[in-house]
C-alpha positions, 0 to 999 in steps of 0.5 A: 643415101642417094647415090651421086651419078657420074654426071652429077658428081662431075658438076660439083665444084671441088669445094663440095669434096673433103679430100682431093688427092694428088691425082685429082681424085675427089673423095668424101662428097660434102655437098649436102647433109646426107653426104656430110653424115656419110663423110663423117662415118667413112672418114677413117676408111680413107687412106690419106697421102699425108697427115697434112692432107688428113687434117685438111680433110678433117677440117673441111668435113667439120666445117660442112657439119657445122654448116648443116647443123650436124653435131658429130659426137661419134666422129669426135669419139672415133678421132680421139680413139684413133689418136690415142692408138696412134700415140700408143703405137708410136710410144711402143716403138721405143719400149725395151725388148728381150730381157725387160725389168718391170716396175709396178706401183699402186697406192695403199688404201686408196679407197679409204683415202678417197673416202676421207679426201673426197674431191681432193683425192683427184689432186693427190692422185695427179701429184702421185702419178706425176712424181712417179712419172718423173722418177721413171723418166729420169731413170730412162724408163718407159711408161707402159700404163697408168690407170686408177691408182696404178702405174706400170713402167718398163726398163731395159736396165734393171739398175735403172728400175731400182733407182726409180723405185728408191726415188719414188719412195723418197719423193712421196715421203718428203711431200706434205699431203692434204689434211696431213694424210700419209700417202704410201705407195707399194712398189714391185720389181721383176725381170723377165722376157715378155712378148711386146704385142700390138696391145702392149707387153704380154707374158708371165713376167707382167703378171709376176710383177703385178703379184709382187707389187700387190704383196707389199706394203705402202713405202715398201719396195719388193723385188724378185731374185731374177730382177736382182740378178740383172743388176749391173751396179748398186748405187746410193747404199742400196742393200737387199733383205731376203724375205724368203720364198713366197707362193703368190696368187696364180703363180705356179712356183714360189718366188724368192723375194727381197726388200730393197733398203736404202737411205731414207726408206722405211725398213720395218713392215708387216708380213707380206700380204696375201701370200704363203711362205714357201 
């Protein structure tokens, strides 16, 4: 890229720059196609004085790109990625720390359900995820992640996680699904002391919650003894059926598991999946 000399730069009008800071320093020249491409590439390297200034500069760069016939696909991808990172970072500030109760769900037989429903599966997945998300929010939980047919939430109060789990199962059972399908979700609950890093929760508690969820069946809510021990209150006639200790994949020690029972929830299920009785 041709370098602008100091004299050439001084002759350019303010409109030839995407950003002018409060000290009248002009940055990101957009006077021609070459410099526009450079401004697109360097945009995220600039420290803007405010979000308003950043958005104004962004608009100027995009207008210049349009003027010179440049399609900034890479720029849009980078902007979307940065925006997702900013939203994720902001949401993590409110996530619980210390002793945390995790709730994980996934749809039982999702691959076969997709094969049977075809394009209609996308609507089912959206509705299932929306129902789970609403239940988690009503119980003061925090959505950590949602991908494919899985949903991951965190709670500062273990009792709230159990309330959300029961509401999720009742809500799914009450719904009518396309082609009279039965859409069933397994739920796993576990309490531990994870580390909250820049990338999210890290620690054995996360893996344990996932293994508990995977061991269950659609319509079932499983919880560890550690999660039950953190309960401050039991509501809605909730009871616990001891299933004994199980060795779950990749976990060092067997885990005491319980089935949560409450009005409107199924009670009878096959033996737990892919686990050996301890």
